[in-house]
One Martini backbone bead per residue (centre of mass of N, CA, C, O) as a GRO file, in nm:
protein
  238
    1MET     BB    1  -2.065   0.708  -1.864
    2ARG     BB    2  -2.052   0.989  -1.718
    3ARG     BB    3  -1.898   1.291  -1.745
    4ALA     BB    4  -1.834   1.348  -1.455
    5GLU     BB    5  -1.701   1.082  -1.396
    6ARG     BB    6  -1.492   1.095  -1.628
    7LEU     BB    7  -1.335   1.334  -1.519
    8PHE     BB    8  -1.258   1.207  -1.249
    9GLN     BB    9  -1.096   0.958  -1.394
   10ILE     BB   10  -0.885   1.118  -1.522
   11ILE     BB   11  -0.756   1.225  -1.270
   12GLN     BB   12  -0.688   0.946  -1.155
   13ILE     BB   13  -0.501   0.862  -1.388
   14LEU     BB   14  -0.299   1.091  -1.349
   15ARG     BB   15  -0.230   1.056  -1.049
   16ARG     BB   16  -0.110   0.736  -1.088
   17ASN     BB   17   0.080   0.882  -1.299
   18ARG     BB   18   0.403   1.003  -1.387
   19ALA     BB   19   0.370   0.964  -1.659
   20PRO     BB   20   0.262   1.021  -1.956
   21VAL     BB   21  -0.080   1.016  -2.076
   22THR     BB   22  -0.260   0.905  -2.329
   23ALA     BB   23  -0.556   0.919  -2.493
   24ASP     BB   24  -0.567   0.627  -2.566
   25ALA     BB   25  -0.534   0.511  -2.282
   26MET     BB   26  -0.783   0.647  -2.161
   27ALA     BB   27  -0.994   0.542  -2.362
   28ALA     BB   28  -0.960   0.242  -2.288
   29GLU     BB   29  -1.029   0.256  -1.985
   30LEU     BB   30  -1.311   0.428  -2.041
   31GLU     BB   31  -1.465   0.339  -2.304
   32THR     BB   32  -1.383   0.571  -2.526
   33SER     BB   33  -1.305   0.828  -2.707
   34LYS     BB   34  -1.049   1.032  -2.795
   35ARG     BB   35  -1.222   1.284  -2.841
   36SER     BB   36  -1.347   1.283  -2.551
   37VAL     BB   37  -1.080   1.321  -2.409
   38TYR     BB   38  -1.010   1.597  -2.520
   39ARG     BB   39  -1.252   1.746  -2.426
   40ASP     BB   40  -1.206   1.678  -2.116
   41ILE     BB   41  -0.935   1.816  -2.094
   42ALA     BB   42  -1.029   2.094  -2.170
   43ALA     BB   43  -1.230   2.124  -1.941
   44LEU     BB   44  -1.036   2.094  -1.706
   45ILE     BB   45  -0.860   2.333  -1.784
   46GLY     BB   46  -1.096   2.537  -1.775
   47GLN     BB   47  -1.113   2.450  -1.444
   48ARG     BB   48  -0.796   2.456  -1.348
   49ALA     BB   49  -0.650   2.213  -1.415
   50PRO     BB   50  -0.302   2.102  -1.379
   51ILE     BB   51  -0.267   2.025  -1.708
   52ARG     BB   52  -0.004   1.871  -1.898
   53GLY     BB   53   0.020   1.878  -2.258
   54GLU     BB   54  -0.037   1.674  -2.561
   55ALA     BB   55  -0.108   1.559  -2.845
   56GLY     BB   56   0.082   1.253  -2.878
   57VAL     BB   57   0.227   1.259  -2.584
   58GLY     BB   58   0.066   1.360  -2.320
   59TYR     BB   59  -0.041   1.359  -1.969
   60VAL     BB   60  -0.021   1.568  -1.671
   61LEU     BB   61  -0.024   1.608  -1.313
   62GLU     BB   62   0.029   1.837  -1.099
   63ALA     BB   63   0.152   1.879  -0.818
   64GLY     BB   64  -0.091   1.929  -0.546
   65TYR     BB   65  -0.342   1.825  -0.657
   66ASP     BB   66  -0.694   1.827  -0.561
   67MET     BB   67  -0.975   1.678  -0.446
   68PRO     BB   68  -1.230   1.597  -0.308
   69PRO     BB   69  -1.179   1.336  -0.080
   70LEU     BB   70  -1.504   1.197  -0.118
   71MET     BB   71  -1.506   1.117  -0.443
   72LEU     BB   72  -1.659   0.826  -0.467
   73THR     BB   73  -1.698   0.524  -0.580
   74PRO     BB   74  -1.849   0.237  -0.528
   75ASP     BB   75  -1.592   0.063  -0.577
   76GLU     BB   76  -1.405   0.223  -0.385
   77ILE     BB   77  -1.570   0.172  -0.132
   78GLU     BB   78  -1.547  -0.133  -0.138
   79ALA     BB   79  -1.235  -0.147  -0.127
   80ALA     BB   80  -1.192   0.016   0.138
   81VAL     BB   81  -1.369  -0.171   0.326
   82LEU     BB   82  -1.230  -0.436   0.270
   83GLY     BB   83  -0.952  -0.351   0.362
   84ALA     BB   84  -1.040  -0.263   0.649
   85GLN     BB   85  -1.149  -0.532   0.742
   86TRP     BB   86  -0.888  -0.687   0.721
   87VAL     BB   87  -0.727  -0.505   0.928
   88ALA     BB   88  -0.923  -0.537   1.165
   89GLY     BB   89  -0.862  -0.871   1.176
   90ARG     BB   90  -0.506  -0.840   1.142
   91GLY     BB   91  -0.407  -0.619   1.285
   92ASP     BB   92  -0.283  -0.433   1.482
   93PRO     BB   93  -0.436  -0.251   1.724
   94VAL     BB   94  -0.401   0.021   1.593
   95LEU     BB   95  -0.489  -0.045   1.302
   96ALA     BB   96  -0.766  -0.168   1.365
   97THR     BB   97  -0.884   0.094   1.482
   98ALA     BB   98  -0.836   0.259   1.223
   99ALA     BB   99  -1.015   0.089   1.042
  100ARG     BB  100  -1.277   0.146   1.189
  101ASP     BB  101  -1.271   0.444   1.174
  102LEU     BB  102  -1.267   0.465   0.865
  103ILE     BB  103  -1.550   0.349   0.812
  104ALA     BB  104  -1.700   0.562   0.982
  105LYS     BB  105  -1.607   0.807   0.802
  106ILE     BB  106  -1.715   0.727   0.537
  107ALA     BB  107  -2.020   0.701   0.630
  108SER     BB  108  -2.031   1.012   0.710
  109ALA     BB  109  -1.922   1.140   0.421
  110VAL     BB  110  -2.112   1.020   0.233
  111PRO     BB  111  -2.364   0.989   0.054
  112ASP     BB  112  -2.661   0.843   0.110
  113GLU     BB  113  -2.654   0.659  -0.160
  114LEU     BB  114  -2.360   0.539  -0.056
  115ARG     BB  115  -2.386   0.406   0.234
  116PRO     BB  116  -2.446   0.098   0.168
  117PHE     BB  117  -2.149   0.040   0.075
  118VAL     BB  118  -2.063   0.045   0.380
  119LEU     BB  119  -2.283  -0.108   0.571
  120THR     BB  120  -2.376  -0.317   0.298
  121PRO     BB  121  -2.163  -0.488   0.155
  122ALA     BB  122  -2.080  -0.726  -0.110
  123THR     BB  123  -1.834  -0.760   0.081
  124GLY     BB  124  -1.585  -0.965   0.272
  125ALA     BB  125  -1.387  -1.020   0.563
  126SER     BB  126  -1.263  -1.248   0.738
  127PRO     BB  127  -1.165  -1.357   1.020
  128ALA     BB  128  -0.913  -1.449   1.195
  129TRP     BB  129  -0.746  -1.753   1.249
  130ASN     BB  130  -0.563  -1.792   1.511
  131PRO     BB  131  -0.372  -1.574   1.608
  132LEU     BB  132  -0.052  -1.478   1.660
  133PRO     BB  133   0.157  -1.340   1.874
  134ASP     BB  134   0.348  -1.059   1.935
  135GLY     BB  135   0.707  -0.989   2.014
  136ILE     BB  136   0.626  -0.694   1.912
  137ASP     BB  137   0.590  -0.365   1.850
  138ILE     BB  138   0.431  -0.257   1.575
  139ALA     BB  139   0.391   0.042   1.600
  140GLN     BB  140   0.693   0.105   1.665
  141THR     BB  141   0.805  -0.032   1.410
  142ARG     BB  142   0.682   0.168   1.215
  143ALA     BB  143   0.829   0.415   1.327
  144TRP     BB  144   1.117   0.304   1.266
  145ILE     BB  145   1.093   0.285   0.971
  146HIS     BB  146   1.043   0.595   0.918
  147ALA     BB  147   1.313   0.675   1.092
  148GLY     BB  148   1.566   0.473   1.037
  149ARG     BB  149   1.595   0.253   1.263
  150LYS     BB  150   1.710   0.031   1.480
  151ILE     BB  151   1.681  -0.334   1.567
  152ARG     BB  152   1.693  -0.556   1.847
  153LEU     BB  153   1.701  -0.912   1.843
  154ASP     BB  154   1.533  -1.195   1.974
  155TYR     BB  155   1.558  -1.503   1.782
  156ARG     BB  156   1.341  -1.770   1.697
  157ASP     BB  157   1.358  -2.054   1.539
  158GLU     BB  158   1.226  -2.350   1.418
  159LYS     BB  159   1.434  -2.502   1.645
  160GLY     BB  160   1.472  -2.285   1.901
  161ALA     BB  161   1.691  -2.100   1.837
  162VAL     BB  162   1.872  -1.822   1.975
  163SER     BB  163   1.930  -1.490   1.837
  164GLN     BB  164   2.114  -1.200   1.755
  165ARG     BB  165   1.977  -0.908   1.610
  166VAL     BB  166   2.048  -0.645   1.370
  167ILE     BB  167   1.814  -0.427   1.221
  168TRP     BB  168   1.666  -0.295   0.910
  169PRO     BB  169   1.374  -0.189   0.871
  170VAL     BB  170   1.115  -0.207   0.611
  171THR     BB  171   0.866  -0.422   0.689
  172VAL     BB  172   0.522  -0.532   0.727
  173GLY     BB  173   0.386  -0.844   0.706
  174TYR     BB  174   0.055  -0.985   0.614
  175ARG     BB  175  -0.120  -1.255   0.746
  176ASP     BB  176  -0.350  -1.453   0.867
  177THR     BB  177  -0.164  -1.549   1.143
  178VAL     BB  178   0.094  -1.374   1.057
  179ARG     BB  179   0.391  -1.180   1.098
  180LEU     BB  180   0.635  -0.990   0.905
  181LEU     BB  181   0.973  -0.890   0.952
  182ILE     BB  182   1.151  -0.690   0.745
  183GLY     BB  183   1.519  -0.696   0.702
  184TRP     BB  184   1.838  -0.589   0.756
  185CYS     BB  185   2.101  -0.812   0.835
  186GLU     BB  186   2.398  -0.780   0.988
  187LEU     BB  187   2.474  -1.092   1.035
  188ARG     BB  188   2.393  -1.174   0.710
  189ASN     BB  189   2.407  -0.963   0.496
  190ASP     BB  190   2.083  -0.945   0.461
  191PHE     BB  191   1.776  -1.022   0.386
  192ARG     BB  192   1.504  -1.077   0.627
  193ASN     BB  193   1.268  -1.292   0.785
  194PHE     BB  194   1.039  -1.227   1.078
  195ARG     BB  195   0.865  -1.373   1.295
  196THR     BB  196   0.677  -1.222   1.550
  197ASP     BB  197   0.622  -1.480   1.725
  198ARG     BB  198   0.963  -1.529   1.752
  199ILE     BB  199   1.005  -1.298   1.931
  200GLU     BB  200   1.155  -1.248   2.243
  201GLY     BB  201   1.298  -0.962   2.183
  202ALA     BB  202   1.316  -0.581   2.188
  203GLU     BB  203   1.525  -0.309   2.070
  204PHE     BB  204   1.492   0.040   2.032
  205LEU     BB  205   1.708   0.221   1.852
  206ASP     BB  206   1.859   0.529   1.792
  207GLU     BB  207   2.007   0.420   1.559
  208LYS     BB  208   2.097   0.486   1.244
  209HIS     BB  209   2.136   0.341   0.915
  210GLY     BB  210   2.134   0.574   0.654
  211GLN     BB  211   1.853   0.489   0.514
  212ARG     BB  212   1.616   0.545   0.325
  213ALA     BB  213   1.309   0.402   0.314
  214GLY     BB  214   1.286   0.386   0.009
  215VAL     BB  215   1.555   0.275  -0.070
  216LEU     BB  216   1.551   0.014   0.105
  217ARG     BB  217   1.293  -0.096  -0.035
  218SER     BB  218   1.412  -0.118  -0.314
  219LYS     BB  219   1.636  -0.320  -0.251
  220TRP     BB  220   1.435  -0.544  -0.154
  221LEU     BB  221   1.282  -0.573  -0.421
  222ARG     BB  222   1.525  -0.652  -0.587
  223ALA     BB  223   1.602  -0.907  -0.426
  224LEU     BB  224   1.332  -1.052  -0.464
  225GLU     BB  225   1.340  -1.062  -0.778
  226GLU     BB  226   1.596  -1.232  -0.789
  227GLU     BB  227   1.490  -1.476  -0.634
  228ARG     BB  228   1.258  -1.539  -0.835
  229LYS     BB  229   1.446  -1.597  -1.076
  230ARG     BB  230   1.606  -1.833  -0.950
  231TRP     BB  231   1.353  -2.015  -0.911
  232ALA     BB  232   1.262  -2.016  -1.203
  233ALA     BB  233   1.526  -2.142  -1.311
  234LYS     BB  234   1.505  -2.413  -1.157
  235ASP     BB  235   1.216  -2.496  -1.274
  236CYS     BB  236   1.348  -2.494  -1.585
  237ALA     BB  237   1.528  -2.702  -1.535
  238PRO     BB  238   1.623  -3.028  -1.646
   0.00000   0.00000   0.00000
């Protein structure tokens, strides 16, 4: 790895970690020596990169620092294009259009020698097979997730019975042919998954549920982890 690329990767490592990162950890990821990492850190600090820390303790990158937006490696370009291809084939119409625009923007912004990684990538996402239509506006649903507002659903279960639910939307999950709206269900007093193709009607309420989006998502992730542990315990039971 060239030194310029290594300097960029050090910034990336620090950017993705909130806790201090030791020189040992960076050297292992970059497959170089700890001494080289110390030299690179000193060079970055000399270039006014806001890195704090010391040898033996670890280093952090102060918030707000950024590098030129499209200094991407070939692998990062492949990853971005692959992800955008998947979203273009499976996302709701708004996200699908955004994904295609993203690919075009990357192609126009990267240097000429990297453009083949965008236009003729070595990887590709197949188009979705027979996707089922949504019964709710996914773009507005995403806006309500960010706004912390409630949604009233008329939901049809697998047996065809329709019930009314008021939910606190958490996230939209994407599968190959269906999408899932995950939310806290006031009727069940618990988190529930709702297939968007089974939603018969939706009303986007002005009422806020009072939970910050990040806090509600953290609660859902904890509940998901607890459920996984329960299933694991059942599988291990004699």
